[in-house]
Backbone as XML, in Angstrom:
<?xml version="1.0"?>
<chain id="A" units="angstrom">
  <residue number="1" name="MET">
    <atom name="N" x="110.282" y="73.748" z="97.946"/>
    <atom name="CA" x="111.056" y="74.663" z="96.747"/>
    <atom name="C" x="109.426" y="75.929" z="96.677"/>
  </residue>
  <residue number="2" name="LYS">
    <atom name="N" x="107.964" y="75.448" z="95.850"/>
    <atom name="CA" x="106.955" y="76.416" z="95.806"/>
    <atom name="C" x="107.335" y="78.070" z="96.879"/>
  </residue>
  <residue number="3" name="SER">
    <atom name="N" x="107.256" y="77.412" z="98.194"/>
    <atom name="CA" x="106.955" y="78.614" z="99.231"/>
    <atom name="C" x="108.694" y="78.653" z="98.914"/>
  </residue>
  <residue number="4" name="LEU">
    <atom name="N" x="109.309" y="78.864" z="98.922"/>
    <atom name="CA" x="110.218" y="79.614" z="98.634"/>
    <atom name="C" x="109.693" y="81.604" z="97.601"/>
  </residue>
  <residue number="5" name="VAL">
    <atom name="N" x="109.103" y="80.288" z="96.206"/>
    <atom name="CA" x="108.053" y="81.761" z="95.573"/>
    <atom name="C" x="107.619" y="82.656" z="95.588"/>
  </residue>
  <residue number="6" name="LEU">
    <atom name="N" x="106.652" y="82.131" z="97.091"/>
    <atom name="CA" x="105.770" y="82.352" z="97.197"/>
    <atom name="C" x="106.611" y="83.615" z="98.565"/>
  </residue>
  <residue number="7" name="LEU">
    <atom name="N" x="107.044" y="83.297" z="98.974"/>
    <atom name="CA" x="108.129" y="83.999" z="100.232"/>
    <atom name="C" x="109.031" y="85.457" z="99.349"/>
  </residue>
  <residue number="8" name="GLY">
    <atom name="N" x="110.138" y="84.665" z="98.205"/>
    <atom name="CA" x="110.424" y="86.167" z="97.310"/>
    <atom name="C" x="109.195" y="87.167" z="97.178"/>
  </residue>
  <residue number="9" name="ARG">
    <atom name="N" x="107.741" y="86.341" z="96.584"/>
    <atom name="CA" x="107.488" y="87.545" z="95.952"/>
    <atom name="C" x="106.904" y="88.661" z="97.267"/>
  </residue>
  <residue number="10" name="ILE">
    <atom name="N" x="106.456" y="87.573" z="97.866"/>
    <atom name="CA" x="106.241" y="88.451" z="99.459"/>
    <atom name="C" x="107.411" y="89.407" z="99.855"/>
  </residue>
  <residue number="11" name="LEU">
    <atom name="N" x="108.679" y="89.331" z="100.209"/>
    <atom name="CA" x="109.384" y="89.737" z="100.517"/>
    <atom name="C" x="109.320" y="90.975" z="99.145"/>
  </residue>
  <residue number="12" name="PHE">
    <atom name="N" x="109.852" y="91.001" z="98.264"/>
    <atom name="CA" x="110.191" y="91.096" z="97.590"/>
    <atom name="C" x="109.183" y="92.949" z="97.618"/>
  </residue>
  <residue number="13" name="SER">
    <atom name="N" x="107.294" y="92.755" z="97.252"/>
    <atom name="CA" x="106.479" y="92.708" z="97.333"/>
    <atom name="C" x="106.455" y="94.229" z="99.034"/>
  </residue>
  <residue number="14" name="LEU">
    <atom name="N" x="106.515" y="93.594" z="99.591"/>
    <atom name="CA" x="106.195" y="94.429" z="101.042"/>
    <atom name="C" x="106.960" y="95.971" z="101.116"/>
  </residue>
  <residue number="15" name="ILE">
    <atom name="N" x="108.058" y="96.251" z="100.499"/>
    <atom name="CA" x="108.325" y="97.215" z="100.127"/>
    <atom name="C" x="107.497" y="98.774" z="99.553"/>
  </residue>
  <residue number="16" name="PHE">
    <atom name="N" x="106.586" y="97.733" z="99.164"/>
    <atom name="CA" x="105.903" y="98.685" z="97.421"/>
    <atom name="C" x="104.746" y="98.853" z="98.584"/>
  </residue>
  <residue number="17" name="VAL">
    <atom name="N" x="103.802" y="97.978" z="99.335"/>
    <atom name="CA" x="102.782" y="97.796" z="99.821"/>
    <atom name="C" x="102.722" y="98.506" z="101.033"/>
  </residue>
  <residue number="18" name="ILE">
    <atom name="N" x="104.066" y="98.683" z="101.818"/>
    <atom name="CA" x="104.005" y="99.175" z="103.246"/>
    <atom name="C" x="104.899" y="101.389" z="102.780"/>
  </residue>
  <residue number="19" name="SER">
    <atom name="N" x="105.351" y="101.392" z="101.295"/>
    <atom name="CA" x="105.832" y="103.369" z="101.256"/>
    <atom name="C" x="104.819" y="103.474" z="100.147"/>
  </residue>
  <residue number="20" name="GLY">
    <atom name="N" x="104.074" y="102.712" z="99.506"/>
    <atom name="CA" x="102.461" y="102.912" z="98.862"/>
    <atom name="C" x="102.025" y="104.039" z="99.824"/>
  </residue>
  <residue number="21" name="PHE">
    <atom name="N" x="101.863" y="103.634" z="100.851"/>
    <atom name="CA" x="101.015" y="104.587" z="101.796"/>
    <atom name="C" x="101.993" y="106.251" z="101.892"/>
  </residue>
  <residue number="22" name="GLY">
    <atom name="N" x="103.161" y="105.910" z="102.371"/>
    <atom name="CA" x="103.299" y="107.308" z="102.315"/>
    <atom name="C" x="103.364" y="108.173" z="101.751"/>
  </residue>
  <residue number="23" name="HIS">
    <atom name="N" x="103.062" y="107.473" z="100.306"/>
    <atom name="CA" x="102.660" y="108.870" z="98.919"/>
    <atom name="C" x="101.475" y="109.351" z="98.658"/>
  </residue>
  <residue number="24" name="PHE">
    <atom name="N" x="100.598" y="109.207" z="100.448"/>
    <atom name="CA" x="100.131" y="110.081" z="100.557"/>
    <atom name="C" x="98.947" y="111.563" z="101.076"/>
  </residue>
  <residue number="25" name="LYS">
    <atom name="N" x="100.675" y="111.083" z="102.307"/>
    <atom name="CA" x="101.278" y="111.849" z="103.048"/>
    <atom name="C" x="101.643" y="113.808" z="101.829"/>
  </residue>
  <residue number="26" name="SER">
    <atom name="N" x="101.354" y="114.515" z="103.318"/>
    <atom name="CA" x="102.074" y="115.654" z="102.342"/>
    <atom name="C" x="103.758" y="116.488" z="102.378"/>
  </residue>
  <residue number="27" name="GLN">
    <atom name="N" x="104.128" y="115.497" z="103.084"/>
    <atom name="CA" x="105.961" y="115.532" z="103.680"/>
    <atom name="C" x="105.956" y="115.249" z="102.332"/>
  </residue>
  <residue number="28" name="LYS">
    <atom name="N" x="105.442" y="113.815" z="101.422"/>
    <atom name="CA" x="106.358" y="113.082" z="100.627"/>
    <atom name="C" x="105.813" y="113.742" z="99.331"/>
  </residue>
  <residue number="29" name="VAL">
    <atom name="N" x="104.824" y="114.692" z="98.945"/>
    <atom name="CA" x="104.866" y="115.293" z="98.280"/>
    <atom name="C" x="106.030" y="116.460" z="97.942"/>
  </residue>
  <residue number="30" name="GLN">
    <atom name="N" x="105.406" y="117.505" z="99.217"/>
    <atom name="CA" x="106.834" y="118.270" z="99.479"/>
    <atom name="C" x="108.470" y="117.802" z="98.853"/>
  </residue>
  <residue number="31" name="TYR">
    <atom name="N" x="108.353" y="116.907" z="99.126"/>
    <atom name="CA" x="109.798" y="116.164" z="98.767"/>
    <atom name="C" x="110.310" y="115.734" z="97.199"/>
  </residue>
  <residue number="32" name="ALA">
    <atom name="N" x="109.462" y="115.633" z="96.944"/>
    <atom name="CA" x="109.016" y="115.528" z="95.786"/>
    <atom name="C" x="109.395" y="116.719" z="94.967"/>
  </residue>
  <residue number="33" name="VAL">
    <atom name="N" x="108.074" y="118.047" z="95.603"/>
    <atom name="CA" x="108.527" y="119.416" z="94.727"/>
    <atom name="C" x="109.175" y="119.841" z="94.735"/>
  </residue>
  <residue number="34" name="SER">
    <atom name="N" x="110.988" y="119.205" z="96.130"/>
    <atom name="CA" x="112.095" y="119.679" z="96.010"/>
    <atom name="C" x="112.835" y="118.707" z="94.940"/>
  </residue>
  <residue number="35" name="HIS">
    <atom name="N" x="112.654" y="118.039" z="94.683"/>
    <atom name="CA" x="113.321" y="117.694" z="93.905"/>
    <atom name="C" x="112.887" y="117.679" z="92.010"/>
  </residue>
  <residue number="36" name="HIS">
    <atom name="N" x="112.649" y="118.960" z="91.845"/>
    <atom name="CA" x="111.457" y="119.437" z="90.597"/>
    <atom name="C" x="110.778" y="118.006" z="90.011"/>
  </residue>
  <residue number="37" name="VAL">
    <atom name="N" x="109.912" y="117.526" z="90.629"/>
    <atom name="CA" x="109.279" y="116.625" z="89.927"/>
    <atom name="C" x="107.616" y="117.421" z="89.299"/>
  </residue>
  <residue number="38" name="PRO">
    <atom name="N" x="107.363" y="117.166" z="88.737"/>
    <atom name="CA" x="106.670" y="118.387" z="87.975"/>
    <atom name="C" x="105.423" y="117.616" z="88.410"/>
  </residue>
  <residue number="39" name="LEU">
    <atom name="N" x="103.897" y="118.267" z="88.815"/>
    <atom name="CA" x="102.814" y="118.148" z="89.417"/>
    <atom name="C" x="102.621" y="116.816" z="90.677"/>
  </residue>
  <residue number="40" name="ALA">
    <atom name="N" x="103.866" y="117.101" z="91.220"/>
    <atom name="CA" x="104.235" y="116.349" z="92.491"/>
    <atom name="C" x="102.505" y="116.272" z="92.827"/>
  </residue>
  <residue number="41" name="GLU">
    <atom name="N" x="101.521" y="117.525" z="93.177"/>
    <atom name="CA" x="100.659" y="116.542" z="93.791"/>
    <atom name="C" x="99.711" y="116.378" z="93.137"/>
  </residue>
  <residue number="42" name="LEU">
    <atom name="N" x="99.974" y="115.165" z="92.223"/>
    <atom name="CA" x="99.164" y="114.893" z="91.289"/>
    <atom name="C" x="99.924" y="113.230" z="91.702"/>
  </residue>
  <residue number="43" name="LEU">
    <atom name="N" x="101.530" y="113.538" z="90.606"/>
    <atom name="CA" x="102.030" y="112.579" z="90.725"/>
    <atom name="C" x="102.329" y="111.136" z="91.594"/>
  </residue>
  <residue number="44" name="VAL">
    <atom name="N" x="102.567" y="112.107" z="92.522"/>
    <atom name="CA" x="103.147" y="110.982" z="93.616"/>
    <atom name="C" x="101.853" y="110.148" z="94.201"/>
  </residue>
  <residue number="45" name="PRO">
    <atom name="N" x="100.503" y="110.856" z="94.451"/>
    <atom name="CA" x="99.190" y="110.017" z="94.990"/>
    <atom name="C" x="99.416" y="109.171" z="93.678"/>
  </residue>
  <residue number="46" name="VAL">
    <atom name="N" x="99.076" y="109.388" z="92.443"/>
    <atom name="CA" x="99.469" y="108.691" z="91.442"/>
    <atom name="C" x="100.459" y="106.928" z="91.910"/>
  </residue>
  <residue number="47" name="ALA">
    <atom name="N" x="101.606" y="107.882" z="92.232"/>
    <atom name="CA" x="102.622" y="106.765" z="92.031"/>
    <atom name="C" x="103.032" y="106.364" z="93.209"/>
  </residue>
  <residue number="48" name="GLY">
    <atom name="N" x="101.691" y="106.178" z="94.487"/>
    <atom name="CA" x="101.299" y="105.751" z="96.058"/>
    <atom name="C" x="100.463" y="104.741" z="95.001"/>
  </residue>
  <residue number="49" name="ILE">
    <atom name="N" x="99.257" y="104.848" z="94.807"/>
    <atom name="CA" x="98.544" y="103.829" z="94.224"/>
    <atom name="C" x="99.080" y="102.854" z="93.147"/>
  </residue>
  <residue number="50" name="MET">
    <atom name="N" x="99.836" y="102.955" z="92.503"/>
    <atom name="CA" x="100.484" y="102.340" z="91.431"/>
    <atom name="C" x="101.359" y="101.455" z="92.578"/>
  </residue>
  <residue number="51" name="ALA">
    <atom name="N" x="102.495" y="101.741" z="93.366"/>
    <atom name="CA" x="102.871" y="101.223" z="94.413"/>
    <atom name="C" x="102.409" y="99.776" z="94.915"/>
  </residue>
  <residue number="52" name="ILE">
    <atom name="N" x="101.043" y="100.494" z="95.460"/>
    <atom name="CA" x="100.459" y="99.432" z="96.586"/>
    <atom name="C" x="99.386" y="98.450" z="95.632"/>
  </residue>
  <residue number="53" name="LEU">
    <atom name="N" x="99.203" y="98.899" z="94.169"/>
    <atom name="CA" x="98.618" y="97.696" z="93.361"/>
    <atom name="C" x="99.340" y="96.353" z="92.856"/>
  </residue>
  <residue number="54" name="GLY">
    <atom name="N" x="100.885" y="97.831" z="92.162"/>
    <atom name="CA" x="101.837" y="96.432" z="92.046"/>
    <atom name="C" x="102.433" y="95.640" z="92.901"/>
  </residue>
  <residue number="55" name="GLY">
    <atom name="N" x="102.652" y="96.207" z="94.117"/>
    <atom name="CA" x="102.994" y="95.896" z="95.704"/>
    <atom name="C" x="101.935" y="93.504" z="95.743"/>
  </residue>
  <residue number="56" name="LEU">
    <atom name="N" x="100.882" y="94.498" z="95.663"/>
    <atom name="CA" x="99.850" y="93.638" z="96.376"/>
    <atom name="C" x="99.652" y="92.564" z="94.888"/>
  </residue>
  <residue number="57" name="SER">
    <atom name="N" x="99.404" y="92.787" z="93.460"/>
    <atom name="CA" x="99.592" y="91.831" z="92.659"/>
    <atom name="C" x="100.741" y="91.114" z="92.962"/>
  </residue>
  <residue number="58" name="ILE">
    <atom name="N" x="102.061" y="91.400" z="92.734"/>
    <atom name="CA" x="103.362" y="90.690" z="93.014"/>
    <atom name="C" x="102.955" y="89.783" z="94.220"/>
  </residue>
  <residue number="59" name="MET">
    <atom name="N" x="102.237" y="90.140" z="95.578"/>
    <atom name="CA" x="102.945" y="89.577" z="97.119"/>
    <atom name="C" x="101.595" y="88.806" z="96.520"/>
  </residue>
  <residue number="60" name="THR">
    <atom name="N" x="100.191" y="88.325" z="95.768"/>
    <atom name="CA" x="99.310" y="87.565" z="96.257"/>
    <atom name="C" x="99.369" y="86.802" z="94.512"/>
  </residue>
  <residue number="61" name="GLY">
    <atom name="N" x="100.330" y="87.159" z="93.853"/>
    <atom name="CA" x="100.290" y="86.465" z="92.995"/>
    <atom name="C" x="99.051" y="86.056" z="91.357"/>
  </residue>
  <residue number="62" name="PHE">
    <atom name="N" x="98.128" y="87.907" z="91.713"/>
    <atom name="CA" x="96.792" y="87.885" z="91.038"/>
    <atom name="C" x="97.213" y="88.882" z="89.969"/>
  </residue>
  <residue number="63" name="LYS">
    <atom name="N" x="97.611" y="88.658" z="88.755"/>
    <atom name="CA" x="98.172" y="89.025" z="87.215"/>
    <atom name="C" x="99.492" y="89.871" z="87.564"/>
  </residue>
  <residue number="64" name="ALA">
    <atom name="N" x="100.145" y="89.044" z="88.051"/>
    <atom name="CA" x="101.979" y="89.621" z="88.937"/>
    <atom name="C" x="102.265" y="89.624" z="87.370"/>
  </residue>
  <residue number="65" name="LYS">
    <atom name="N" x="102.212" y="89.755" z="86.043"/>
    <atom name="CA" x="102.453" y="90.314" z="85.369"/>
    <atom name="C" x="102.257" y="91.711" z="85.202"/>
  </residue>
  <residue number="66" name="PHE">
    <atom name="N" x="101.344" y="92.460" z="85.188"/>
    <atom name="CA" x="100.779" y="93.115" z="85.162"/>
    <atom name="C" x="101.179" y="93.664" z="86.102"/>
  </residue>
  <residue number="67" name="GLY">
    <atom name="N" x="100.726" y="93.430" z="87.627"/>
    <atom name="CA" x="101.834" y="93.823" z="88.731"/>
    <atom name="C" x="103.132" y="94.308" z="89.019"/>
  </residue>
  <residue number="68" name="ALA">
    <atom name="N" x="103.655" y="93.957" z="88.037"/>
    <atom name="CA" x="105.588" y="93.744" z="87.596"/>
    <atom name="C" x="105.106" y="95.350" z="86.458"/>
  </residue>
  <residue number="69" name="CYS">
    <atom name="N" x="104.459" y="95.243" z="85.636"/>
    <atom name="CA" x="104.849" y="96.425" z="84.908"/>
    <atom name="C" x="104.321" y="97.793" z="85.115"/>
  </residue>
  <residue number="70" name="LEU">
    <atom name="N" x="103.477" y="97.387" z="86.832"/>
    <atom name="CA" x="103.299" y="98.429" z="87.401"/>
    <atom name="C" x="104.082" y="99.413" z="88.447"/>
  </residue>
  <residue number="71" name="ILE">
    <atom name="N" x="104.975" y="98.521" z="88.707"/>
    <atom name="CA" x="106.364" y="98.357" z="90.010"/>
    <atom name="C" x="107.048" y="98.979" z="88.582"/>
  </residue>
  <residue number="72" name="ILE">
    <atom name="N" x="106.849" y="98.657" z="87.553"/>
    <atom name="CA" x="107.897" y="98.932" z="86.750"/>
    <atom name="C" x="107.843" y="100.501" z="86.337"/>
  </residue>
  <residue number="73" name="LEU">
    <atom name="N" x="106.837" y="101.083" z="86.009"/>
    <atom name="CA" x="106.636" y="102.575" z="85.443"/>
    <atom name="C" x="106.910" y="103.077" z="86.951"/>
  </residue>
  <residue number="74" name="PHE">
    <atom name="N" x="106.090" y="102.958" z="88.033"/>
    <atom name="CA" x="106.844" y="103.474" z="88.676"/>
    <atom name="C" x="107.783" y="103.315" z="89.566"/>
  </residue>
  <residue number="75" name="LEU">
    <atom name="N" x="108.902" y="102.068" z="89.071"/>
    <atom name="CA" x="110.497" y="102.834" z="89.612"/>
    <atom name="C" x="111.795" y="103.908" z="88.495"/>
  </residue>
  <residue number="76" name="ILE">
    <atom name="N" x="111.191" y="103.092" z="87.096"/>
    <atom name="CA" x="112.086" y="103.938" z="86.211"/>
    <atom name="C" x="111.926" y="105.490" z="87.159"/>
  </residue>
  <residue number="77" name="PRO">
    <atom name="N" x="110.972" y="106.161" z="86.823"/>
    <atom name="CA" x="111.160" y="107.522" z="87.358"/>
    <atom name="C" x="111.334" y="108.089" z="88.876"/>
  </residue>
  <residue number="78" name="VAL">
    <atom name="N" x="110.655" y="107.088" z="89.273"/>
    <atom name="CA" x="111.483" y="107.469" z="90.627"/>
    <atom name="C" x="112.539" y="107.568" z="90.500"/>
  </residue>
  <residue number="79" name="THR">
    <atom name="N" x="113.064" y="106.364" z="90.038"/>
    <atom name="CA" x="114.991" y="106.421" z="90.415"/>
    <atom name="C" x="115.575" y="107.244" z="89.675"/>
  </residue>
  <residue number="80" name="LEU">
    <atom name="N" x="114.671" y="108.117" z="88.811"/>
    <atom name="CA" x="115.722" y="109.362" z="87.987"/>
    <atom name="C" x="115.684" y="110.313" z="88.974"/>
  </residue>
  <residue number="81" name="PHE">
    <atom name="N" x="114.065" y="110.867" z="88.873"/>
    <atom name="CA" x="113.957" y="111.948" z="89.510"/>
    <atom name="C" x="114.216" y="111.819" z="90.943"/>
  </residue>
  <residue number="82" name="MET">
    <atom name="N" x="113.883" y="111.518" z="92.042"/>
    <atom name="CA" x="113.942" y="111.326" z="94.246"/>
    <atom name="C" x="115.478" y="110.633" z="93.264"/>
  </residue>
  <residue number="83" name="HIS">
    <atom name="N" x="116.128" y="109.909" z="93.120"/>
    <atom name="CA" x="117.528" y="109.215" z="93.210"/>
    <atom name="C" x="118.498" y="109.938" z="92.468"/>
  </residue>
  <residue number="84" name="ASN">
    <atom name="N" x="118.598" y="110.654" z="91.914"/>
    <atom name="CA" x="119.484" y="111.521" z="90.925"/>
    <atom name="C" x="121.422" y="111.474" z="91.581"/>
  </residue>
  <residue number="85" name="PHE">
    <atom name="N" x="122.146" y="110.560" z="92.349"/>
    <atom name="CA" x="123.059" y="111.328" z="92.395"/>
    <atom name="C" x="123.874" y="112.051" z="92.297"/>
  </residue>
  <residue number="86" name="TRP">
    <atom name="N" x="123.275" y="111.549" z="90.829"/>
    <atom name="CA" x="124.901" y="112.684" z="89.748"/>
    <atom name="C" x="124.849" y="114.387" z="90.056"/>
  </residue>
  <residue number="87" name="ALA">
    <atom name="N" x="124.049" y="114.483" z="90.122"/>
    <atom name="CA" x="123.110" y="115.489" z="90.758"/>
    <atom name="C" x="123.570" y="116.209" z="92.002"/>
  </residue>
  <residue number="88" name="VAL">
    <atom name="N" x="124.058" y="115.223" z="93.468"/>
    <atom name="CA" x="124.180" y="116.029" z="94.555"/>
    <atom name="C" x="124.761" y="116.433" z="94.478"/>
  </residue>
  <residue number="89" name="GLU">
    <atom name="N" x="125.710" y="117.189" z="95.808"/>
    <atom name="CA" x="127.306" y="117.810" z="95.622"/>
    <atom name="C" x="127.575" y="117.481" z="97.440"/>
  </residue>
  <residue number="90" name="ASP">
    <atom name="N" x="126.788" y="117.331" z="97.571"/>
    <atom name="CA" x="126.830" y="116.671" z="100.100"/>
    <atom name="C" x="127.828" y="115.371" z="99.977"/>
  </residue>
  <residue number="91" name="PRO">
    <atom name="N" x="128.685" y="115.511" z="99.869"/>
    <atom name="CA" x="128.900" y="113.887" z="100.330"/>
    <atom name="C" x="128.327" y="112.967" z="100.304"/>
  </residue>
  <residue number="92" name="MET">
    <atom name="N" x="127.712" y="112.984" z="101.506"/>
    <atom name="CA" x="127.410" y="112.209" z="101.955"/>
    <atom name="C" x="125.726" y="111.973" z="101.575"/>
  </residue>
  <residue number="93" name="GLN">
    <atom name="N" x="124.929" y="112.923" z="101.116"/>
    <atom name="CA" x="124.345" y="112.492" z="100.659"/>
    <atom name="C" x="124.203" y="111.955" z="98.932"/>
  </residue>
  <residue number="94" name="HIS">
    <atom name="N" x="125.422" y="112.512" z="98.595"/>
    <atom name="CA" x="125.458" y="111.404" z="96.818"/>
    <atom name="C" x="125.400" y="110.107" z="98.096"/>
  </residue>
  <residue number="95" name="GLN">
    <atom name="N" x="126.403" y="110.001" z="98.281"/>
    <atom name="CA" x="126.431" y="107.795" z="98.814"/>
    <atom name="C" x="124.696" y="107.518" z="99.179"/>
  </residue>
  <residue number="96" name="ILE">
    <atom name="N" x="123.928" y="108.581" z="100.034"/>
    <atom name="CA" x="123.228" y="108.172" z="100.103"/>
    <atom name="C" x="121.991" y="107.909" z="99.097"/>
  </residue>
  <residue number="97" name="GLN">
    <atom name="N" x="121.934" y="108.677" z="98.134"/>
    <atom name="CA" x="121.553" y="108.765" z="96.417"/>
    <atom name="C" x="121.698" y="108.105" z="96.168"/>
  </residue>
  <residue number="98" name="HIS">
    <atom name="N" x="123.414" y="107.171" z="95.640"/>
    <atom name="CA" x="124.328" y="106.297" z="95.309"/>
    <atom name="C" x="122.968" y="105.360" z="95.395"/>
  </residue>
  <residue number="99" name="THR">
    <atom name="N" x="123.399" y="104.485" z="96.370"/>
    <atom name="CA" x="122.790" y="103.484" z="97.297"/>
    <atom name="C" x="121.488" y="103.422" z="96.814"/>
  </residue>
  <residue number="100" name="MET">
    <atom name="N" x="120.200" y="104.894" z="97.205"/>
    <atom name="CA" x="119.307" y="104.139" z="96.934"/>
    <atom name="C" x="118.909" y="104.113" z="95.606"/>
  </residue>
  <residue number="101" name="PHE">
    <atom name="N" x="119.700" y="104.463" z="94.534"/>
    <atom name="CA" x="119.633" y="104.538" z="92.771"/>
    <atom name="C" x="119.744" y="102.464" z="93.020"/>
  </residue>
  <residue number="102" name="LEU">
    <atom name="N" x="121.488" y="102.303" z="93.630"/>
    <atom name="CA" x="121.397" y="101.421" z="92.967"/>
    <atom name="C" x="120.245" y="99.473" z="93.961"/>
  </residue>
  <residue number="103" name="LYS">
    <atom name="N" x="120.289" y="100.563" z="95.365"/>
    <atom name="CA" x="118.840" y="99.535" z="95.102"/>
    <atom name="C" x="117.161" y="99.168" z="94.541"/>
  </residue>
  <residue number="104" name="ASN">
    <atom name="N" x="117.253" y="100.141" z="93.714"/>
    <atom name="CA" x="115.828" y="100.533" z="93.179"/>
    <atom name="C" x="115.837" y="100.917" z="91.666"/>
  </residue>
  <residue number="105" name="THR">
    <atom name="N" x="117.299" y="99.826" z="90.895"/>
    <atom name="CA" x="117.541" y="99.367" z="89.873"/>
    <atom name="C" x="117.599" y="97.825" z="90.137"/>
  </residue>
  <residue number="106" name="SER">
    <atom name="N" x="117.851" y="97.881" z="91.320"/>
    <atom name="CA" x="118.119" y="96.291" z="91.206"/>
    <atom name="C" x="116.460" y="95.728" z="91.696"/>
  </residue>
  <residue number="107" name="MET">
    <atom name="N" x="115.917" y="95.817" z="92.634"/>
    <atom name="CA" x="114.270" y="96.232" z="92.558"/>
    <atom name="C" x="113.058" y="95.660" z="90.674"/>
  </residue>
  <residue number="108" name="LEU">
    <atom name="N" x="114.066" y="96.568" z="90.011"/>
    <atom name="CA" x="113.939" y="96.926" z="88.799"/>
    <atom name="C" x="114.249" y="95.111" z="88.075"/>
  </residue>
  <residue number="109" name="GLY">
    <atom name="N" x="115.611" y="95.247" z="88.139"/>
    <atom name="CA" x="115.295" y="93.656" z="87.897"/>
    <atom name="C" x="114.931" y="92.434" z="88.170"/>
  </residue>
  <residue number="110" name="GLY">
    <atom name="N" x="113.937" y="92.927" z="89.312"/>
    <atom name="CA" x="113.008" y="91.329" z="90.135"/>
    <atom name="C" x="112.068" y="91.746" z="89.057"/>
  </residue>
  <residue number="111" name="ALA">
    <atom name="N" x="112.064" y="93.330" z="89.125"/>
    <atom name="CA" x="110.085" y="93.471" z="88.881"/>
    <atom name="C" x="110.022" y="92.719" z="86.995"/>
  </residue>
  <residue number="112" name="PHE">
    <atom name="N" x="111.216" y="93.065" z="86.026"/>
    <atom name="CA" x="111.444" y="92.831" z="84.872"/>
    <atom name="C" x="111.423" y="91.527" z="84.884"/>
  </residue>
  <residue number="113" name="LEU">
    <atom name="N" x="111.580" y="90.330" z="86.182"/>
    <atom name="CA" x="112.101" y="88.968" z="85.990"/>
    <atom name="C" x="110.287" y="88.308" z="86.288"/>
  </residue>
  <residue number="114" name="ILE">
    <atom name="N" x="109.930" y="89.567" z="86.936"/>
    <atom name="CA" x="108.238" y="88.828" z="87.246"/>
    <atom name="C" x="107.727" y="89.300" z="86.255"/>
  </residue>
  <residue number="115" name="ALA">
    <atom name="N" x="107.261" y="90.711" z="85.427"/>
    <atom name="CA" x="106.745" y="91.282" z="84.320"/>
    <atom name="C" x="107.001" y="89.864" z="83.594"/>
  </residue>
  <residue number="116" name="TYR">
    <atom name="N" x="108.007" y="89.035" z="83.512"/>
    <atom name="CA" x="108.408" y="87.674" z="82.201"/>
    <atom name="C" x="107.946" y="86.362" z="82.450"/>
  </residue>
  <residue number="117" name="PHE">
    <atom name="N" x="108.309" y="86.258" z="84.047"/>
    <atom name="CA" x="108.073" y="84.882" z="84.408"/>
    <atom name="C" x="106.867" y="84.287" z="84.641"/>
  </residue>
  <residue number="118" name="GLY">
    <atom name="N" x="105.830" y="85.615" z="85.385"/>
    <atom name="CA" x="105.087" y="85.307" z="85.613"/>
    <atom name="C" x="105.568" y="85.242" z="87.814"/>
  </residue>
  <residue number="119" name="ALA">
    <atom name="N" x="103.788" y="84.689" z="88.374"/>
    <atom name="CA" x="104.149" y="84.677" z="89.796"/>
    <atom name="C" x="104.690" y="83.354" z="90.113"/>
  </residue>
  <residue number="120" name="GLY">
    <atom name="N" x="105.057" y="82.768" z="89.045"/>
    <atom name="CA" x="105.563" y="81.111" z="89.442"/>
    <atom name="C" x="103.812" y="79.862" z="90.622"/>
  </residue>
  <residue number="121" name="PRO">
    <atom name="N" x="104.230" y="78.751" z="91.052"/>
    <atom name="CA" x="103.552" y="78.166" z="91.679"/>
    <atom name="C" x="102.555" y="79.374" z="93.089"/>
  </residue>
  <residue number="122" name="MET">
    <atom name="N" x="102.064" y="79.023" z="93.227"/>
    <atom name="CA" x="101.149" y="79.199" z="94.611"/>
    <atom name="C" x="101.187" y="80.898" z="94.655"/>
  </residue>
  <residue number="123" name="SER">
    <atom name="N" x="100.202" y="80.642" z="93.640"/>
    <atom name="CA" x="99.864" y="82.431" z="92.985"/>
    <atom name="C" x="98.185" y="81.979" z="92.552"/>
  </residue>
  <residue number="124" name="PHE">
    <atom name="N" x="97.580" y="83.229" z="92.603"/>
    <atom name="CA" x="96.289" y="83.204" z="91.678"/>
    <atom name="C" x="96.632" y="82.928" z="90.213"/>
  </residue>
  <residue number="125" name="ASP">
    <atom name="N" x="97.653" y="83.457" z="89.655"/>
    <atom name="CA" x="97.558" y="83.204" z="87.832"/>
    <atom name="C" x="97.883" y="81.589" z="88.193"/>
  </residue>
  <residue number="126" name="ASN">
    <atom name="N" x="98.710" y="81.096" z="88.799"/>
    <atom name="CA" x="99.018" y="79.255" z="88.357"/>
    <atom name="C" x="97.603" y="78.737" z="89.035"/>
  </residue>
  <residue number="127" name="LYS">
    <atom name="N" x="96.934" y="78.977" z="89.153"/>
    <atom name="CA" x="96.048" y="78.078" z="90.044"/>
    <atom name="C" x="95.099" y="77.457" z="89.244"/>
  </residue>
  <residue number="128" name="ASN">
    <atom name="N" x="95.379" y="77.857" z="88.273"/>
    <atom name="CA" x="94.372" y="77.060" z="86.849"/>
    <atom name="C" x="95.561" y="76.061" z="86.457"/>
  </residue>
  <residue number="129" name="LYS">
    <atom name="N" x="96.623" y="76.100" z="86.510"/>
    <atom name="CA" x="97.806" y="75.475" z="85.369"/>
    <atom name="C" x="97.401" y="74.260" z="86.108"/>
  </residue>
  <residue number="130" name="LYS">
    <atom name="N" x="98.340" y="73.000" z="85.021"/>
    <atom name="CA" x="98.987" y="71.200" z="85.653"/>
    <atom name="C" x="99.992" y="71.653" z="85.640"/>
  </residue>
  <residue number="131" name="GLU">
    <atom name="N" x="100.770" y="70.990" z="86.943"/>
    <atom name="CA" x="102.207" y="71.377" z="86.434"/>
    <atom name="C" x="102.684" y="70.178" z="85.807"/>
  </residue>
  <residue number="132" name="ILE">
    <atom name="N" x="103.947" y="70.418" z="85.328"/>
    <atom name="CA" x="104.081" y="69.345" z="84.563"/>
    <atom name="C" x="105.821" y="68.691" z="85.058"/>
  </residue>
  <residue number="133" name="PRO">
    <atom name="N" x="105.136" y="67.227" z="85.840"/>
    <atom name="CA" x="105.875" y="66.594" z="86.204"/>
    <atom name="C" x="106.936" y="66.726" z="85.589"/>
  </residue>
  <residue number="134" name="VAL">
    <atom name="N" x="108.285" y="66.916" z="86.718"/>
    <atom name="CA" x="109.893" y="66.606" z="86.866"/>
    <atom name="C" x="110.455" y="65.465" z="86.472"/>
  </residue>
  <residue number="135" name="THR">
    <atom name="N" x="111.221" y="65.219" z="85.901"/>
    <atom name="CA" x="111.176" y="63.787" z="85.156"/>
    <atom name="C" x="113.034" y="63.540" z="84.863"/>
  </residue>
</chain>
């Protein structure tokens, strides 16, 4: 069962680590500009750093609660600015943005759980903790 928590952390984190690197490309900045993100040239790369560091922190279980907070701080503005489906008139784009909004809120829920409970077993955070046997 311990390995399931590790697998869950890895699967949860992959999207942040992989997509975080895209935040250093000019196309991502221009996309943010098109969504009226203020200071996009600065904030998009900062968001990429937050996503990568938060994702790696959760994945490895090293300071996972802090990493989850980075992911939360990343997801809230990204979800509200980039996936504001309520402002999209095209029905196809509305549905896509609605789905992306729901995906992000789901990931926010996972990040809140990690921020509260931590990385769990098989993590650097849990390395020196003694396990209490369940009877």
